C-alpha positions as CSV (number, residue, x, y, z in Angstrom):
1,X,20.3,-23.6,5.0
2,X,19.1,-27.2,5.2
3,X,15.5,-26.6,4.0
4,X,12.1,-27.0,5.8
5,X,10.4,-29.9,7.4
6,X,7.5,-31.6,5.6
7,X,5.3,-29.9,8.1
8,X,6.2,-26.4,6.7
9,X,5.6,-27.5,3.2
10,X,2.1,-28.9,4.1
11,X,1.3,-25.6,5.9
12,X,2.3,-23.5,2.9
13,X,0.1,-25.7,0.5
14,X,-2.8,-25.3,2.9
15,X,-2.3,-21.5,3.1
16,X,-2.2,-21.3,-0.7
17,X,-5.4,-23.2,-1.1
18,X,-7.0,-21.2,1.6
19,X,-6.3,-17.8,-0.1
20,X,-6.8,-19.1,-3.6
21,X,-3.3,-18.5,-4.6
22,X,-0.8,-20.8,-6.4
23,X,1.7,-21.2,-3.6
24,X,2.9,-19.5,-0.3
25,X,6.1,-19.0,1.7
26,X,6.2,-18.9,5.5
27,X,8.1,-16.2,7.4
28,X,8.9,-15.8,11.1
29,X,6.0,-13.3,11.8
30,X,3.5,-11.2,10.0
31,X,5.6,-8.1,10.6
32,X,8.7,-9.9,9.0
33,X,6.5,-10.9,6.1
34,X,5.6,-7.4,5.1
35,X,8.9,-5.9,5.8
36,X,10.6,-8.6,3.7
37,X,8.3,-8.6,0.8
38,X,8.4,-4.9,0.2
39,X,12.1,-4.9,0.7
40,X,12.4,-7.5,-2.0
41,X,10.0,-6.3,-4.7
42,X,10.7,-2.5,-4.5
43,X,13.7,-0.4,-5.1
44,X,15.1,3.1,-5.3
45,X,13.6,3.8,-8.8
46,X,10.1,2.5,-7.8
47,X,7.0,4.2,-6.4
48,X,4.9,2.7,-3.6
49,X,1.3,3.9,-3.3
50,X,0.2,3.2,0.3
51,X,-3.1,3.8,2.1
52,X,-2.5,6.4,4.9
53,X,-3.6,4.0,7.6
54,X,-1.7,0.9,6.5
55,X,-0.1,-1.1,9.2
56,X,3.3,-0.2,10.6
57,X,4.9,-3.2,9.0
58,X,3.9,-2.0,5.5
59,X,5.1,1.5,6.3
60,X,8.5,0.2,7.6
61,X,8.8,-2.1,4.6
62,X,8.3,0.8,2.2
63,X,11.0,2.8,4.0
64,X,13.3,-0.1,4.0
65,X,13.0,-0.4,0.2
66,X,14.1,3.2,-0.2
67,X,11.4,3.6,-2.9
68,X,9.4,6.9,-3.2
69,X,6.2,6.5,-1.1
70,X,3.0,8.3,-2.2
71,X,0.3,8.0,0.5
72,X,-3.2,8.2,-0.7
73,X,-6.3,9.1,1.6
74,X,-7.7,6.1,3.6
75,X,-9.8,3.8,1.5
76,X,-10.1,6.5,-1.2
77,X,-9.8,4.9,-4.6
78,X,-10.4,8.2,-6.3
79,X,-7.4,9.8,-4.7
80,X,-5.3,6.7,-5.5
81,X,-6.5,7.1,-9.2
82,X,-5.4,10.8,-9.1
83,X,-2.0,9.8,-7.6
84,X,-1.3,7.2,-10.2
85,X,-2.3,9.5,-13.1
86,X,0.3,11.9,-11.9
87,X,3.1,9.5,-11.5
88,X,5.7,9.6,-14.2
89,X,8.2,7.1,-12.8
90,X,10.1,4.8,-15.1
91,X,10.4,2.2,-12.3
92,X,7.7,0.0,-11.1
93,X,4.5,1.1,-9.5
94,X,3.4,-0.9,-6.4
95,X,0.0,-0.5,-4.6
96,X,-0.1,-1.7,-1.1
97,X,-3.1,-1.9,1.3
98,X,-4.5,-3.6,4.2
99,X,-7.7,-5.4,3.4
100,X,-9.1,-5.1,6.9
101,X,-7.7,-2.2,8.9
102,X,-6.6,-3.1,12.4
103,X,-7.7,0.0,14.3
104,X,-10.8,1.1,12.4
105,X,-12.2,-2.3,11.4
106,X,-13.1,-1.1,8.0
107,X,-12.5,-2.8,4.6
108,X,-10.5,-1.4,1.7
109,X,-12.4,-1.0,-1.8
110,X,-10.3,-3.8,-3.2
111,X,-12.4,-4.3,-6.4
112,X,-11.7,-0.7,-7.3
113,X,-8.0,-0.9,-6.2
114,X,-7.5,-4.0,-8.3
115,X,-9.0,-2.3,-11.3
116,X,-6.7,0.8,-11.0
117,X,-3.7,-1.4,-10.4
118,X,-4.3,-3.4,-13.6
119,X,-5.1,-0.2,-15.6
120,X,-1.9,1.6,-14.6
121,X,0.4,-1.5,-14.7
122,X,0.9,-1.7,-11.0
123,X,2.0,-4.5,-8.8
124,X,-0.6,-5.1,-6.0
125,X,0.1,-6.4,-2.5
126,X,-2.8,-6.8,-0.1
127,X,-2.3,-7.5,3.6
128,X,-5.0,-9.9,4.9
129,X,-3.7,-10.3,8.5
130,X,-6.9,-9.4,10.2
131,X,-9.3,-10.9,7.6
132,X,-7.8,-14.4,7.4
133,X,-10.0,-17.0,9.2
134,X,-12.9,-14.5,9.2
135,X,-13.9,-13.5,5.6
136,X,-14.2,-15.6,2.5
137,X,-14.7,-19.0,4.4
138,X,-11.5,-18.1,6.2
139,X,-9.5,-17.1,3.0
140,X,-9.8,-13.4,3.5
141,X,-11.5,-10.4,1.9
142,X,-9.8,-11.1,-1.5
143,X,-11.2,-14.7,-1.5
144,X,-14.7,-13.5,-0.6
145,X,-14.5,-11.0,-3.5
146,X,-13.0,-13.5,-5.9
147,X,-10.0,-11.4,-6.8
148,X,-6.2,-12.1,-6.9
149,X,-3.6,-9.5,-6.1
150,X,0.1,-10.3,-7.0
151,X,0.9,-11.0,-3.4
152,X,-1.4,-11.7,-0.2
153,X,0.4,-11.4,3.0
154,X,-0.9,-12.6,6.3
155,X,-0.3,-13.7,9.9
156,X,-0.8,-17.0,11.8
157,X,-1.2,-15.0,15.0
158,X,-4.7,-13.6,14.7
159,X,-7.6,-15.9,13.9
160,X,-5.4,-18.9,13.6
161,X,-4.1,-18.5,17.1
162,X,-0.4,-19.5,16.4
163,X,2.6,-17.5,15.4
164,X,4.2,-16.7,12.1
165,X,3.5,-15.1,8.8
166,X,3.1,-16.0,5.1
167,X,3.1,-14.5,1.6
168,X,0.7,-16.2,-0.8
169,X,1.6,-15.7,-4.5
170,X,2.7,-17.4,-7.7
171,X,5.4,-20.1,-7.7
172,X,7.7,-17.8,-9.5
173,X,7.3,-15.1,-7.0
174,X,7.7,-17.6,-4.1
175,X,11.1,-18.6,-5.7
176,X,12.1,-15.0,-6.0
177,X,11.3,-14.2,-2.3
178,X,13.3,-17.3,-1.2
179,X,16.3,-15.8,-2.8
180,X,15.7,-12.1,-2.3
181,X,13.8,-11.5,0.9
182,X,16.2,-10.5,3.6
183,X,13.8,-11.3,6.5
184,X,13.3,-14.9,5.1
185,X,16.9,-15.5,4.4
186,X,18.6,-14.1,7.6
187,X,15.9,-14.8,10.1
188,X,15.0,-18.0,12.1
189,X,12.6,-20.3,10.5
190,X,9.1,-20.9,11.8
191,X,9.2,-23.3,14.8
192,X,7.5,-26.8,14.0
193,X,5.2,-26.3,17.0
194,X,3.9,-23.0,15.5
195,X,3.5,-24.7,12.1
196,X,1.6,-27.6,13.7
197,X,-0.7,-25.3,15.7
198,X,-1.6,-23.3,12.5
199,X,-2.2,-26.5,10.5
200,X,-4.7,-27.6,13.2
201,X,-6.4,-24.3,13.1
202,X,-6.7,-24.6,9.3
203,X,-8.2,-28.1,9.7
204,X,-10.8,-26.6,12.1
205,X,-11.7,-24.0,9.6
206,X,-12.1,-26.6,6.9
207,X,-14.5,-28.6,9.1
208,X,-16.4,-25.3,10.2
209,X,-16.1,-22.8,7.4
210,X,-19.1,-20.8,8.9
211,X,-17.2,-19.7,12.0
212,X,-16.2,-16.4,10.3
213,X,-19.9,-15.7,9.5
214,X,-20.9,-16.4,13.1
215,X,-18.2,-14.0,14.4
216,X,-19.3,-11.2,12.1
217,X,-23.0,-11.7,13.1
218,X,-21.9,-11.4,16.8
219,X,-19.7,-8.4,15.9
220,X,-22.7,-6.7,14.2
221,X,-24.9,-7.0,17.2
222,X,-22.1,-5.5,19.5
223,X,-21.5,-2.6,17.1
224,X,-25.2,-1.8,16.6
225,X,-25.7,-1.9,20.3
226,X,-22.9,0.5,20.9
227,X,-24.4,2.9,18.4
228,X,-27.7,2.7,20.1
229,X,-25.9,3.7,23.4
230,X,-24.5,6.8,21.6
231,X,-21.1,5.3,20.8
232,X,-19.2,6.2,17.7
233,X,-17.8,3.2,15.9
234,X,-16.6,4.8,12.7
235,X,-16.8,2.7,9.6
236,X,-16.1,-0.6,11.3
237,X,-17.6,-3.6,9.4
238,X,-15.8,-6.4,11.0
239,X,-14.8,-8.0,14.4
240,X,-12.7,-5.1,15.2
241,X,-15.0,-2.4,16.7
242,X,-13.5,0.9,17.9
243,X,-15.3,3.2,20.3
244,X,-14.0,6.6,19.2
245,X,-13.8,9.0,22.1
246,X,-11.3,11.6,20.6
247,X,-9.5,12.7,23.7
248,X,-6.5,10.5,24.7
249,X,-7.1,11.1,28.5
250,X,-10.7,10.2,28.3
251,X,-9.8,7.1,26.4
252,X,-7.3,6.1,29.1
253,X,-9.8,6.8,31.9
254,X,-12.5,4.9,30.0
255,X,-10.2,1.8,29.7
256,X,-9.3,1.9,33.4
257,X,-13.0,2.1,34.3
258,X,-13.7,-0.9,32.1
259,X,-10.8,-2.8,33.8
260,X,-12.3,-2.1,37.2
261,X,-15.4,-3.9,35.9
262,X,-13.2,-6.8,34.7
263,X,-13.4,-5.9,31.2
264,X,-10.1,-5.8,29.3
265,X,-10.2,-3.5,26.4
266,X,-7.2,-1.3,25.3
267,X,-7.0,2.4,25.0
268,X,-5.4,3.3,21.6
269,X,-3.9,6.9,21.3
270,X,-1.6,8.8,18.9
271,X,0.8,8.0,17.3
272,X,-0.9,4.6,16.7
273,X,-4.1,6.5,15.5
274,X,-4.4,10.0,14.0
275,X,-4.9,12.8,16.5
276,X,-8.4,13.4,17.6
277,X,-9.4,9.8,17.2
278,X,-8.3,8.2,20.4
279,X,-10.4,5.2,21.2
280,X,-11.1,2.0,22.9
281,X,-10.4,-1.0,20.6
282,X,-12.7,-4.0,21.0
283,X,-11.8,-7.3,19.2
284,X,-14.7,-9.7,19.3
285,X,-14.0,-13.5,19.2
286,X,-16.1,-16.6,19.3
287,X,-15.0,-17.1,22.8
288,X,-17.3,-14.1,23.9
289,X,-20.7,-15.5,24.8
290,X,-23.9,-13.6,24.3
291,X,-24.2,-13.2,28.2
292,X,-20.6,-11.7,28.3
293,X,-21.2,-9.3,25.4
294,X,-24.6,-8.2,27.0
295,X,-22.7,-7.5,30.3
296,X,-20.0,-5.5,28.5
297,X,-22.8,-3.5,26.8
298,X,-24.5,-2.9,30.2
299,X,-21.3,-1.4,31.6
300,X,-20.6,0.6,28.5
301,X,-24.1,2.2,28.7
302,X,-23.4,3.3,32.3
303,X,-20.0,4.8,31.3
304,X,-21.3,6.5,28.2
């Protein structure tokens, strides 16, 4: 009720510049951001078009808004176009997608989605949680493509190594969210320590904008090496690399075998991922040395 510290305003300004948007608003977490944004911009008479593999926070936000939800096939702009063409609502049409998907590591066809959104008069929200700090000099996939949706949401807890979330948007939309987003109004503000840590991370990004490119290069080496070993990595094109094993039991056994070799990689099973796609989810960081990655690949080769 008493407003933010100067620290928070500084962080919001830096996040807006990073993403190429006019302004931004801090939230308590990435989950609260997506929940609060959708809850504020959508209502009973509106229709939300959502990628089938969108993050849980976007799914929950759409449900909280009580709007009609139309799920289009994963990363299928053609199916989205068909869904938009069939829609006869008098309310708002809102398209929502992750830019980089958290379990498959693949990237949405954002250029096509933006064109469709503008053609059909849709409001477009893109969640950049896993792309911030990695793509577009750290600004995300939208920044790398030079496109601007209506709202970009993100988190401070992935590449930036802190905690909290944000919505980057126009100044008008920011003012609307301040007065309309329940997860902003009725939730604890971001602790100054978290804001300070995120600010320092952004300063490091400014000094070393090529860190994301280095990470993607390392990830490409890991992904291609897994494929040579016979592993299935799906459509991953990022630092998130799934090893798709299919069977939940096999995935759990595989993860335990890796842990016995002092390798921490999580087994992910339904309902987090669709049936038949259980996997080991690897997340590569710049802290992983070439020697460490080669050791992991050696162990993976034996297990596979």
